[in-house]
C-alpha positions in Angstrom: 13.0 -45.2 -46.5 13.4 -42.2 -48.4 15.6 -38.8 -47.1 12.8 -36.9 -45.7 11.5 -39.8 -43.3 15.0 -39.6 -42.3 15.9 -36.2 -42.0 12.4 -35.9 -40.1 13.2 -38.8 -37.9 16.0 -37.2 -37.3 14.9 -34.5 -36.2 12.6 -35.6 -33.9 15.0 -38.0 -32.2 17.5 -35.2 -31.7 18.1 -34.9 -28.2 19.5 -31.2 -28.4 20.3 -28.9 -25.2 19.1 -26.0 -24.1 21.6 -23.3 -23.0 22.3 -24.4 -18.8 24.0 -21.2 -18.1 25.4 -19.8 -14.5 23.6 -16.8 -14.6 21.0 -15.6 -17.4 21.1 -11.5 -17.9 18.0 -10.0 -19.2 19.0 -10.3 -22.5 19.7 -14.3 -22.4 15.9 -13.8 -20.8 14.2 -12.3 -24.0 11.5 -14.1 -26.4 11.5 -14.7 -28.8 15.0 -16.5 -29.9 16.8 -16.7 -32.8 19.2 -18.8 -34.3 21.6 -18.2 -37.3 22.6 -21.7 -39.6 23.8 -22.2 -43.3 20.1 -22.4 -44.7 19.5 -18.9 -43.0 17.7 -18.2 -39.2 15.5 -20.4 -37.4 12.8 -18.3 -34.9 11.6 -19.8 -31.8 8.3 -18.1 -29.8 8.5 -18.6 -26.1 7.6 -22.5 -25.5 3.8 -23.4 -24.5 4.0 -25.8 -21.6 1.0 -29.1 -22.0 2.5 -30.6 -19.2 4.3 -30.4 -15.9 5.4 -33.6 -13.6 7.7 -33.6 -11.3 10.6 -32.3 -13.2 10.1 -33.6 -16.3 8.4 -30.6 -18.8 6.6 -31.5 -22.3 5.7 -28.1 -24.3 5.3 -27.0 -28.0 6.7 -23.8 -29.6 5.5 -21.9 -32.2 8.4 -21.2 -34.7 9.4 -20.1 -38.0 12.7 -20.4 -41.0 14.0 -17.4 -42.5 15.6 -18.8 -45.7 18.6 -16.5 -47.5 17.2 -16.9 -50.5 13.1 -16.6 -50.0 11.6 -13.6 -48.7 8.4 -15.0 -46.8 9.4 -16.7 -43.5 8.0 -20.3 -43.0 5.9 -21.0 -40.3 5.2 -24.0 -37.8 5.4 -25.7 -34.4 7.4 -28.5 -32.5 6.7 -30.1 -29.6 9.2 -31.6 -26.9 10.2 -33.3 -23.9 12.7 -31.9 -21.4 14.2 -31.6 -17.9 13.5 -27.9 -15.9 16.1 -27.1 -13.3 15.0 -23.9 -11.6 16.5 -21.6 -8.9 14.1 -19.1 -7.3 16.6 -16.6 -6.1 18.0 -16.3 -9.7 14.4 -16.2 -11.0 15.6 -18.3 -13.9 14.3 -21.8 -15.3 17.1 -23.9 -17.6 15.0 -26.1 -19.8 17.7 -29.4 -20.2 18.3 -32.4 -22.2 15.3 -31.4 -25.0 14.4 -34.2 -27.1 12.0 -32.8 -30.1 9.0 -35.3 -30.5 6.7 -33.5 -33.1 7.0 -30.9 -35.8 4.3 -29.7 -38.2 5.0 -27.0 -41.1 1.1 -26.1 -42.1 3.0 -23.2 -44.0 5.2 -25.5 -45.8 4.5 -28.1 -49.3 6.1 -30.6 -51.3 9.7 -30.8 -51.1 10.2 -27.3 -49.7 9.4 -29.7 -46.3 12.8 -31.3 -47.0 14.7 -28.3 -46.7 12.5 -27.2 -43.4 13.5 -30.0 -41.8 17.2 -30.1 -42.4 17.5 -26.3 -41.7 16.7 -26.9 -38.5 18.6 -29.5 -37.7 21.5 -28.2 -38.5 20.7 -25.1 -36.7 19.7 -27.0 -33.1 23.0 -29.4 -32.2 24.9 -26.4 -29.3 22.0 -23.8 -29.1 19.6 -23.7 -26.1 17.6 -21.5 -23.7 16.7 -20.3 -20.4 13.2 -18.5 -19.5 12.6 -16.6 -16.7 11.1 -18.1 -13.8 7.5 -15.8 -13.7 7.2 -17.1 -17.4 7.2 -20.0 -16.8 4.9 -19.9 -13.8 2.3 -17.8 -15.9 2.6 -20.2 -18.6 1.5 -23.1 -16.4 -2.6 -21.8 -16.3 -2.6 -23.3 -20.1 -1.2 -26.7 -18.6 -2.0 -30.1 -17.4 -1.0 -29.8 -13.6 -2.2 -31.2 -10.8 -4.0 -29.5 -8.4 -6.2 -30.0 -5.4 -6.4 -29.8 -1.7 -4.5 -31.9 0.8 -6.7 -33.8 2.7 -5.7 -34.3 6.5 -4.5 -30.8 7.2 -5.1 -29.6 10.3 -7.6 -26.3 10.9 -8.5 -26.0 14.6 -7.7 -22.0 15.5 -4.6 -21.5 17.7 -5.4 -19.6 20.7 -6.3 -15.6 19.3 -4.9 -12.6 21.9 -5.3 -9.7 21.1 -3.2 -6.4 22.6 -3.6 -2.5 22.0 -0.5 -2.1 23.2 2.9 -2.9 21.8 3.8 -5.8 22.5 5.4 -9.4 21.5 5.1 -12.9 21.7 7.0 -15.0 24.1 6.2 -18.3 23.0 7.2 -22.0 25.0 6.8 -24.7 23.3 5.0 -26.1 26.1 6.3 -25.6 30.1 9.2 -23.3 30.3 12.2 -25.7 30.9 15.7 -24.6 31.6 19.1 -26.1 31.6 22.5 -24.7 33.3 24.7 -22.8 30.8 28.1 -24.1 30.8 30.7 -22.0 32.6 28.4 -19.4 33.7 25.6 -19.2 36.9 22.6 -19.3 34.7 20.1 -21.7 33.6 18.6 -20.8 29.8 14.9 -21.4 28.6 15.5 -24.5 25.6 12.1 -24.3 24.4 11.4 -21.0 22.9 13.6 -18.6 20.3 14.5 -15.7 22.9 16.6 -15.4 26.0 15.4 -16.2 28.4 18.1 -16.5 31.2 17.1 -17.6 35.0 20.2 -17.1 38.1 20.4 -18.7 41.4 17.5 -16.6 43.1 14.9 -17.8 40.6 14.7 -14.1 38.4 14.3 -14.5 35.3 16.1 -11.9 32.8 14.4 -11.5 28.7 16.2 -8.8 26.6 16.2 -8.2 22.9 20.0 -7.4 23.0 18.7 -3.3 23.9 15.8 -3.7 26.8 15.7 -6.0 29.2 12.7 -7.2 31.5 12.8 -8.8 34.7 10.3 -11.3 36.3 9.7 -13.7 38.8 8.3 -16.7 37.0 9.1 -17.5 33.2 5.4 -16.7 32.0 5.5 -12.8 33.8 4.9 -10.6 34.2 7.1 -9.0 32.4 8.7 -5.8 33.5 11.6 -3.5 32.3 14.9 -3.6 34.6 17.6 -0.7 33.4 19.8 -2.8 35.9 20.2 -6.5 34.5 23.3 -8.4 35.8 26.4 -7.0 34.3 27.8 -10.4 33.4 25.0 -11.7 31.5 24.5 -8.2 29.8 28.7 -8.5 28.8 27.4 -12.3 27.4 25.1 -10.8 24.9 26.9 -7.6 23.9 29.9 -9.5 23.6 27.3 -11.9 20.8 26.1 -9.2 18.6 23.2 -8.6 20.9 23.1 -5.1 21.5 22.6 -4.2 18.0 19.9 -6.3 17.4 17.2 -3.1 18.0 19.7 0.0 16.3 17.1 2.2 15.6 13.9 1.4 17.8 13.2 3.4 20.6 9.8 2.2 21.6 9.4 -0.8 24.2 7.0 -3.7 23.8 5.0 -5.1 25.9 6.0 -9.5 26.7 3.2 -11.6 26.6 3.6 -15.6 27.4 2.0 -18.5 25.6 2.7 -21.9 26.4 0.2 -23.5 23.6 0.2 -22.4 19.8 -1.2 -18.5 20.2 -1.0 -15.6 17.7 -0.8 -12.2 19.1 -2.7 -9.5 17.3 -1.4 -6.2 18.1 -2.3 -2.9 17.2 -0.6 0.4 18.0 -3.4 2.0 20.0 -7.1 1.2 19.5 -7.9 -0.8 16.2 -8.0 2.0 13.7 -11.1 0.4 11.0 -10.5 2.0 7.3 -13.1 1.2 4.3 -11.9 0.1 0.9 -13.5 1.8 -2.3 -17.4 0.0 -2.3 -18.1 0.3 0.8 -18.3 -3.8 1.9 -14.9 -3.7 3.3 -13.4 -2.7 6.6 -10.0 -3.5 7.1 -7.2 -2.3 10.4 -4.6 -0.4 9.2 -2.2 -0.3 12.4 -1.7 -3.9 12.6 0.1 -6.0 10.9 -2.1 -8.6 11.1 -4.5 -8.9 7.9 -8.0 -8.0 10.0 -11.1 -7.4 8.2 -14.9 -7.2 8.6 -17.3 -8.0 6.1 -20.4 -5.1 6.6 -22.9 -6.9 5.2 -22.7 -10.0 7.5 -20.9 -8.2 10.7 -18.4 -10.3 10.8 -15.0 -10.3 11.1 -11.6 -12.3 9.2 -8.4 -12.9 10.5 -5.7 -14.3 8.1 -2.9 -16.5 10.3 -1.0 -18.6 8.5 -2.4 -18.1 5.2 -6.1 -19.8 7.0 -9.1 -17.4 7.4 -10.6 -17.5 10.2 -14.0 -15.7 10.7 -16.1 -14.4 14.2 -18.7 -12.1 15.2 -16.2 -10.0 17.4 -12.6 -10.6 18.9 -13.7 -13.1 21.8 -14.3 -15.3 19.6 -14.9 -17.8 19.2 -12.8 -18.2 15.5 -14.0 -20.4 12.6 -11.6 -21.6 9.7 -13.6 -20.3 7.0 -11.8 -22.1 3.6 -10.2 -19.3 1.5 -13.2 -20.2 -1.7 -15.7 -19.5 0.4 -14.9 -15.8 1.2 -17.4 -13.4 1.0 -17.4 -12.1 -2.7 -16.1 -8.7 -1.9 -12.6 -9.8 -0.7 -12.0 -10.8 -4.9 -13.2 -7.1 -5.4 -9.7 -5.7 -3.1 -7.7 -3.4 -5.2 -4.2 -4.4 -6.4 -2.7 -1.3 -5.7 -4.6 -0.4 -2.0 -2.8 -1.1 1.5 -4.4 -4.4 1.6 -3.5 -5.5 -1.7 -1.2 -8.5 -1.1 -4.4 -10.0 0.7 -5.8 -11.1 -3.0 -2.7 -14.4 -2.6 -4.9 -15.5 0.0 -8.5 -14.8 -2.0 -8.9 -18.5 -4.1 -10.0 -17.2 -7.4 -7.7 -14.0 -8.0 -5.1 -14.1 -10.2 -2.9 -13.7 -7.6 -4.1 -16.8 -5.9 -3.7 -18.1 -9.5 -0.2 -17.5 -9.8 0.6 -18.5 -6.1 -0.7 -21.9 -6.8 1.5 -22.2 -9.9 4.5 -21.1 -8.4 3.9 -24.1 -6.4 3.9 -26.2 -9.7 7.4 -25.4 -10.6 10.3 -27.6 -8.2 13.7 -25.9 -7.1 16.3 -28.6 -8.7 20.2 -29.1 -8.4 21.9 -31.4 -9.8 24.1 -32.9 -7.0 27.7 -34.5 -7.5 27.9 -37.8 -5.1 31.3 -37.4 -4.2 31.0 -33.8 -3.1 27.6 -34.3 -1.0 28.2 -36.1 2.5 26.3 -36.1 5.4 26.7 -36.8 8.9 23.4 -37.6 11.9 24.0 -37.0 15.6 21.8 -38.5 18.1 21.0 -38.2 21.7 22.8 -41.5 22.5 21.5 -44.5 20.5 18.8 -44.0 17.9 15.6 -44.2 18.7 13.0 -44.7 16.1 8.9 -44.4 16.1 6.9 -45.6 13.8 4.2 -43.4 11.8 0.5 -45.0 11.7 -0.5 -46.5 8.7 2.8 -46.8 7.1 5.6 -49.0 7.3 7.6 -46.3 8.0 9.6 -45.5 11.0 11.3 -41.5 11.9 14.1 -41.2 13.9 12.7 -38.8 17.4 16.0 -38.1 18.9 18.1 -36.3 16.1 17.8 -32.9 14.2 17.7 -34.6 11.4 15.2 -36.3 9.3 15.9 -39.9 9.2 13.4 -42.8 8.0 13.6 -46.2 8.6 11.8 -48.5 5.8 12.9 -51.9 5.5 15.6 -52.1 7.6 17.5 -49.4 5.0 18.0 -45.8 6.0 16.9 -42.8 4.8 17.9 -39.0 5.5 16.5 -35.8 3.7 19.7 -33.0 4.4 18.7 -29.7 2.5 16.4 -31.1 -0.3 19.1 -33.9 -0.9 18.1 -38.1 -0.1 20.8 -40.2 1.4 20.9 -43.4 1.8 22.6 -46.1 4.7 22.7 -49.9 6.0 22.6 -48.3 9.2 21.0 -45.3 10.9 24.7 -43.4 12.1 26.1 -44.1 8.0 28.1 -43.6 6.1 25.6 -42.3 4.1 25.5 -41.7 0.5 23.3 -39.5 -2.2 20.5 -41.6 -3.1 19.4 -42.7 -6.6 15.9 -44.2 -5.8 13.8 -44.1 -2.8 11.1 -46.0 -2.0 7.9 -43.2 -3.4 5.3 -45.1 -2.6 5.9 -45.5 1.4 6.8 -41.7 1.3 3.7 -40.8 -0.4 1.9 -42.3 3.3 3.3 -40.5 6.0 0.2 -38.2 6.8 0.2 -34.4 7.6 -0.4 -35.6 11.6 3.9 -36.7 11.4 6.8 -34.3 11.9 8.8 -35.6 8.8 5.7 -35.2 6.2 7.2 -32.3 4.9 9.9 -34.9 3.3 6.8 -36.6 0.9 7.9 -33.4 -1.3 11.2 -34.2 -1.9 12.4 -36.3 -4.9 14.7 -38.2 -6.6 14.4 -37.5 -10.2 16.8 -39.3 -12.5 21.0 -39.8 -12.2 24.2 -40.6 -13.8 27.5 -42.9 -11.9 28.6 -39.1 -11.1 25.3 -37.2 -10.5 21.8 -37.5 -9.3 19.3 -34.7 -9.9 16.8 -33.8 -7.4 14.4 -31.5 -6.3 11.8 -30.4 -4.4 8.5 -28.0 -4.5 7.6 -25.8 -1.6 5.9 -28.4 1.2 9.5 -29.6 1.9 9.3 -25.6 3.2 6.2 -26.1 5.1 3.9 -24.3 2.5 0.8 -26.6 0.6 -1.8 -25.4 -2.1 -4.8 -26.2 0.3 -8.9 -24.5 -1.3 -6.8 -22.7 -4.1 -4.2 -20.9 -2.0 -1.1 -21.2 -0.3 -1.0 -21.9 3.6 1.7 -22.7 5.9 2.2 -24.9 7.9 0.1 -28.4 8.2 -1.2 -26.7 11.8 -0.4 -30.2 13.9 1.2 -29.9 16.6 4.2 -31.8 17.0 5.9 -32.8 20.5 9.4 -31.9 21.2 12.1 -34.6 22.0 13.6 -34.2 25.8 16.6 -36.2 26.5 19.7 -35.4 27.4 19.3 -32.5 24.3 16.2 -30.9 22.9 14.7 -31.2 20.0 11.6 -29.2 18.7 9.1 -29.5 15.8 8.3 -27.6 13.0 5.2 -24.9 14.6 2.3 -23.4 12.3 1.5 -20.8 15.1 3.4 -18.4 17.0 6.0 -16.6 14.5 3.2 -14.8 12.4 3.7 -16.2 9.3 2.2 -13.9 5.7 2.7 -14.2 2.5 2.8 -11.8 -0.9 3.5 -12.9 -4.1 6.4 -10.8 -4.5 8.9 -12.6 -2.0 6.6 -15.7 -1.0 6.2 -16.5 2.9 7.8 -14.1 5.2 8.2 -14.5 9.9 6.2 -11.0 11.0 7.2 -11.0 14.2 7.8 -7.7 13.5 8.5 -6.4 17.3 9.5 -10.1 18.2 12.6 -9.8 15.2 15.6 -8.2 17.9 14.7 -10.7 20.5 14.6 -14.0 17.9 19.0 -12.6 17.2 20.1 -12.9 20.4 22.6 -15.6 21.1 25.3 -15.7 24.3 28.8 -17.2 24.1 31.0 -17.6 27.6 34.7 -18.6 27.7 34.3 -17.8 23.6 31.7 -21.1 23.0 28.6 -22.5 22.1 26.4 -24.2 24.6 22.8 -26.4 23.6 21.9 -24.6 26.5 22.7 -20.7 25.6 21.9 -20.7 21.6 21.3 -23.9 20.8 17.8 -24.1 21.9 14.3 -23.9 19.9 16.0 -23.9 16.0 19.8 -24.5 17.1 19.9 -27.9 18.5 16.9 -29.4 16.2 14.7 -28.4 13.2 16.7 -26.9 10.9 14.1 -23.5 10.8 14.1 -20.4 9.0 16.5 -18.2 10.4 15.7 -14.8 12.0 17.2 -11.2 11.5 16.4 -8.0 12.5 17.1 -6.1 8.9 16.1 -2.7 10.1 13.8 0.1 12.1 10.4 -1.8 13.3 7.6 -0.3 12.0 3.9 -1.4 13.3 2.1 0.2 10.2 0.4 -1.6 7.5 2.0 -4.8 6.8 0.1 -6.1 4.3 0.5 -3.0 1.9 2.2 -5.0 -1.5 -0.1 -3.4 -4.2 3.0 -3.4 -6.3 6.6 -4.3 -6.4 7.6 -1.1 -5.1 5.0 -0.7 -2.5 6.9 -3.4 -0.4 7.2 -2.1 3.1 6.6 -2.8 6.4 6.8 -6.1 8.0 7.0 -7.9 4.7 9.8 -5.9 3.5 12.0 -3.8 5.8 11.9 -6.3 9.1 12.8 -9.3 8.1 14.1 -12.1 5.5 11.7 -14.1 3.8 11.9 -18.8 5.1 15.8 -18.3 3.6 18.8 -18.5 5.2 20.5 -14.9 6.4 21.6 -14.5 2.8 17.8 -14.5 2.0 18.6 -16.8 -0.4 14.7 -19.1 -0.9 16.6 -21.5 -2.7 18.0 -24.7 -0.5 20.4 -25.8 -2.8 22.1 -22.6 -3.7 22.3 -21.8 -0.1 26.7 -21.0 0.4 26.8 -24.5 2.5 25.4 -26.3 0.3 27.0 -25.0 -3.4 29.9 -27.0 -3.1 27.8 -30.5 -3.5 26.0 -29.0 -7.0 27.1 -30.3 -10.3 30.0 -28.3 -11.9 28.5 -26.3 -15.0 31.4 -24.9 -16.8 30.8 -27.2 -19.5 27.6 -26.8 -20.6 28.0 -23.1 -19.6 31.0 -23.1 -22.9 27.6 -23.8 -25.3 27.1 -21.6 -28.0 24.3 -19.1 -27.0 20.7 -18.5 -29.4 20.4 -14.3 -29.1 17.2 -12.9 -27.9 15.1 -11.8 -31.7 14.8 -8.7 -30.0 13.4 -6.7 -33.1 10.8 -9.4 -32.8 7.0 -9.4 -30.9 6.6 -12.2 -28.9 3.2 -12.4 -30.3 2.9 -16.4 -32.2 1.4 -18.9 -30.8 0.7 -22.6 -31.7 -2.2 -24.7 -31.1 -2.3 -28.6 -30.0 -2.7 -29.5 -33.4 0.4 -27.3 -35.2 -1.3 -24.2 -36.5 0.4 -21.2 -35.9 -1.4 -17.7 -35.3 -0.4 -14.5 -33.9 -1.9 -11.6 -31.7 -1.9 -8.1 -33.4 -4.0 -5.5 -31.8 -7.2 -7.0 -30.0 -7.7 -9.4 -32.3 -5.9 -12.6 -34.4 -4.1 -13.7 -37.3 -3.5 -17.1 -38.8 -1.0 -18.4 -40.8 -2.8 -18.9 -44.4 -1.0 -19.7 -47.5 2.7 -17.7 -46.8 0.1 -15.1 -45.4 -1.7 -14.0 -42.1 -5.1 -13.2 -42.3 -7.5 -11.5 -40.0 -9.9 -12.8 -37.7 -12.6 -10.5 -37.6 -13.8 -11.9 -34.2 -16.2 -15.4 -35.3 -15.2 -16.2 -31.8 -12.9 -19.2 -33.8 -9.8 -19.2 -36.5 -10.0 -21.0 -39.9 -8.8 -24.2 -39.8 -5.5 -25.0 -41.6 -5.7 -28.5 -41.5 -6.2 -28.2 -45.2 -2.7 -26.8 -45.5 -1.3 -30.5 -44.5 -3.0 -32.1 -47.6 -0.2 -30.7 -49.9 2.4 -32.6 -47.7 4.3 -35.3 -50.3 2.9 -38.9 -49.8 6.2 -40.1 -48.3 6.4 -37.1 -45.6 3.7 -39.6 -43.6 5.4 -42.8 -43.9 7.0 -44.7 -40.6 5.6 -41.8 -38.7 4.8 -42.7 -35.5 1.5 -42.1 -34.5 1.4 -39.6 -31.8 3.0 -37.5 -34.3 -0.3 -37.4 -36.2 -0.1 -33.2 -36.6 2.2 -34.6 -40.0 -0.2 -37.2 -41.5 -2.6 -35.9 -44.0 -5.7 -34.7 -42.3 -8.4 -32.0 -43.8 -10.9 -32.4 -40.8 -8.3 -31.0 -37.7 -10.3 -28.5 -35.3 -10.5 -24.9 -35.5 -8.3 -22.8 -33.5 -10.2 -22.1 -30.1 -10.3 -18.5 -29.5 -10.7 -18.6 -25.8 -7.4 -20.7 -25.8 -6.0 -18.8 -27.4 -6.7 -15.3 -25.7 -5.4 -17.7 -22.4 -2.5 -18.5 -23.9 -1.9 -14.6 -24.7 -2.8 -13.5 -21.3 -0.8 -16.0 -19.3 2.1 -15.4 -21.6 1.8 -11.2 -21.3 1.1 -11.8 -17.2 4.6 -13.7 -16.7 6.1 -10.8 -18.7 4.4 -8.5 -16.6 5.9 -10.7 -13.3 9.7 -10.9 -14.0 11.8 -8.7 -11.8 12.6 -5.1 -13.5 15.9 -6.4 -13.9 14.8 -8.8 -16.7 12.3 -7.0 -18.4 13.9 -6.2 -21.6 
């Protein structure tokens, strides 16, 4: 084998690391990148993904070499396979463990190619890259990723109630059930997220921390009271509840429900407004997306990402797939009051981007020795078989534990654990029986674990990840929806273990923060707890989410506004429900990445060694406008057209729809450079008949790259 072949194969086999950074500044995320070596400067343009399968990314990048003794740069393309590590909170995707699988140099000839290969080989050993979450997500538009609507989601509408006065939905998980609160004369309703306490006389009290309500029945009717029991009020004050609704001087009515229900509230009579074009009306004084299509007279509500249609508020309401909405919905102006709804209208750029976002898993490297799990049961472990599978799940615990062929698997915040017994000891799992787990249907309350994965492992570290389905968000008819729509009955024993709900939480989606719990006026009610004797008791604070399902945390973050809740036309216009009154589906620190929550960070692999790698610097004086096609041809965007690389120069394409093939350049390669190459490296072999550039493909790639740059957070747009 001649030296050229050895060098080329060395490059193709070379595993090098793209930078793993503890955090990435705006400069570190800039594109293109450049690396200076002994031969000159290597410039790498933003990668173009070809496929994403879990955490495995396949992509190609246009590259150029500026040799020290040559005035003209030499352009080419390289293909690589890698792992990704993503952090949605930080907006960063790290591309790791890269292996170059192919290289093409349409701009080179004869002996000069040996020098190019050697220059790349010398430049790469310790260099690496990060890319913003937004750029990678947008660029997946041109990649091969599987997108399909899920089967077996349930779309029956919940009970839909309307109120023209400010009101809060007091949702019970079935008939109200009370348990005594230790060291107190009260009982607490366990199966609601609100503080509902009953005294010995049977009177029931409800508080949001500032206002108190009283009723003779836990289902109401409720009336305001200025004289709640002093010991009860004191307990709420000591738990911090008195500050829960600071700044709000309006008191909502209480609407009770024991079945899956959504409450649509308007501040007075519905205030219908017309959009430009006059085909759609929307209700301005509500936080619920409520529209009317004028040509048909149909009304539409958006609930948990699902559209429902009716001729009147009295119903009946019928589910409408997001790809069957009136055409006018796709024409809603992005900067209008209801511009944020475009994420829930199939075919819009916003909906497409939401689908691409969902394709990127949140990932982590988990240190085996630092990851622990303890599972507690209400008595002896009890398992219930899941129909159509060989899987059974534990019903009397707040953890998600599966039994599969006498082995036990549990998921804790996106990490799989395994044990020989249902009670442990638990260790981080190297692998799980994916085939059986994948059979779990949406009708099961543990369906979300089918979206947690083990990618690979070493003796010290296990690489894991989850997609949005673990957080109960699913792609459906081209848009994201929340929840499976199934009702999962809770488990009652000595303790109450609730299951994740789809309805009653006023869930809404926007492209900047993802899923958010609305509840506007309900926020204060969700923050209340009680302490008695300095301790917490299941009957006090462990009801609803505290004792079982590890769900979202509700917290009031400011004044309550009932104004239009879907006012998200641009990043700086997020207001009311989406921006001011709540957090997204994260923890109290607002984290949307489970792995990065404070309580989980101690189990993450130490990145110190990786952080010390020499970084490739951003090529700040260069435009990020060069692309490589699947054959290794190179083109760049100039103004509103394209230029192609030909004989060391850029030739202008004047809009014929196709760019002249550069394939003939391959014939100038020395015969030795095609010897002993893997069959997949066809772009390196002699071929005078390579297909031409496709102008549409180039335009799509350019559009996706621009969209990713525009979606980057302002702090990263440099």
